[in-house]
C-alpha positions as CSV (number, residue, x, y, z in Angstrom):
1,M,5.5,-2.9,8.4
2,V,8.2,-1.9,6.0
3,N,8.1,1.5,4.4
4,V,8.1,0.7,0.7
5,W,8.5,4.4,-0.2
6,I,12.2,4.6,0.7
7,Y,15.2,3.0,-1.0
8,R,16.9,0.1,0.8
9,E,20.4,1.0,2.2
10,T,21.8,-1.9,0.0
11,S,20.3,-0.6,-3.3
12,G,23.3,1.5,-4.2
13,R,21.2,4.6,-4.6
14,L,23.2,7.8,-4.6
15,A,21.0,10.8,-3.7
16,G,20.9,13.4,-6.5
17,T,21.6,10.9,-9.3
18,D,19.3,11.3,-12.3
19,L,17.8,7.9,-13.0
20,T,15.8,9.0,-16.0
21,G,16.4,6.6,-18.9
22,Y,17.8,3.8,-16.8
23,K,16.6,0.3,-17.8
24,V,14.4,-1.5,-15.3
25,E,14.7,-5.3,-14.8
26,A,12.2,-7.4,-13.0
27,L,13.1,-10.8,-11.7
28,D,12.1,-12.4,-15.0
29,G,13.1,-9.8,-17.6
30,S,13.1,-6.2,-18.7
31,I,10.0,-4.1,-18.1
32,G,11.1,-0.7,-19.6
33,K,12.9,2.5,-18.7
34,V,12.6,5.1,-16.0
35,D,10.5,8.0,-17.3
36,K,10.4,10.0,-14.0
37,H,11.5,9.5,-10.4
38,S,11.2,11.1,-7.0
39,D,13.5,11.2,-4.0
40,E,11.0,12.8,-1.6
41,V,11.4,11.6,2.0
42,D,9.1,8.7,2.6
43,A,7.7,9.0,-0.9
44,S,10.4,7.9,-3.3
45,Y,9.3,6.1,-6.4
46,L,10.1,5.3,-10.1
47,V,7.7,5.9,-13.0
48,V,8.5,3.2,-15.6
49,D,7.5,3.5,-19.2
50,T,6.8,-0.1,-20.2
51,G,6.9,0.6,-23.9
52,P,5.7,-2.5,-25.9
53,W,5.6,-4.8,-22.9
54,I,2.3,-3.3,-21.6
55,F,1.5,-1.3,-24.6
56,G,1.5,2.5,-23.9
57,K,1.3,2.0,-20.1
58,Q,3.4,3.4,-17.3
59,V,3.7,1.9,-13.8
60,L,4.7,3.5,-10.5
61,L,7.1,1.4,-8.4
62,P,7.8,2.4,-4.8
63,A,11.6,2.8,-4.1
64,G,11.5,-0.1,-1.7
65,T,11.0,-2.5,-4.5
66,V,14.4,-1.6,-5.9
67,S,17.0,-4.3,-5.1
68,L,20.0,-2.8,-6.9
69,I,21.0,0.2,-9.0
70,D,23.9,-0.3,-11.3
71,M,25.2,3.1,-12.2
72,D,27.8,1.8,-14.7
73,E,25.2,-0.2,-16.7
74,Q,22.4,2.4,-16.0
75,K,20.2,-0.5,-14.9
76,I,17.8,-0.9,-12.0
77,N,16.8,-4.3,-10.7
78,V,13.5,-4.6,-8.8
79,E,12.5,-7.5,-6.6
80,L,9.2,-8.1,-8.5
81,T,8.1,-10.4,-11.3
82,K,6.6,-9.0,-14.5
83,E,3.2,-10.4,-13.5
84,Q,3.3,-8.6,-10.1
85,I,4.0,-5.4,-11.9
86,K,1.4,-6.0,-14.6
87,S,-1.2,-6.8,-11.9
88,A,-0.6,-3.7,-9.8
89,P,-3.3,-1.0,-9.5
90,E,-3.4,0.9,-12.7
91,F,-1.3,4.1,-12.8
92,D,-2.4,7.4,-14.5
93,K,0.3,10.1,-14.2
94,E,-2.3,12.9,-14.5
95,K,-4.4,11.5,-11.6
96,H,-2.1,9.6,-9.3
97,L,1.2,11.5,-8.9
98,G,1.1,13.0,-5.5
99,D,-2.2,11.3,-4.7
100,V,-1.9,10.1,-1.1
101,Q,-4.8,7.6,-1.4
102,Y,-3.3,6.0,-4.5
103,Q,0.1,5.7,-2.8
104,S,-1.6,4.1,0.2
105,V,-3.3,1.5,-2.1
106,L,-0.1,0.9,-4.0
107,G,1.9,0.6,-0.8
108,G,-0.5,-2.0,0.4
109,Y,-0.2,-3.9,-2.9
110,Y,3.6,-3.9,-2.8
111,G,3.9,-4.2,1.0
112,G,3.9,-8.0,0.8
113,T,6.7,-8.0,-1.8
114,A,9.0,-5.4,-0.4
115,H,12.2,-6.8,1.1
116,R,12.2,-6.9,4.9
117,A,15.6,-5.7,6.1
């Protein structure tokens, strides 16, 4: 099984780069901007503020869903559709950040959509 909590080698991720504020693009359109991110070993993720798209909601995306990071455009492409993201287990920053059980559930949800290198 692929570890969805690490960035793909082909993503263009440069360790230490602050991704806060980067635009996030799904396969079928924009989903919002990065609010927070983590580069923890085997636990890297993006928290995306979806703004008006899913009103007032944030989503947590495992790093393995990122297909490309464009530093010049400050844009992150994820290999997911808007519907896949919208249907993901609900994310509550207060409850779920650092919650191993939530990460396990989310990893299972995205495990089938993560690119297999």
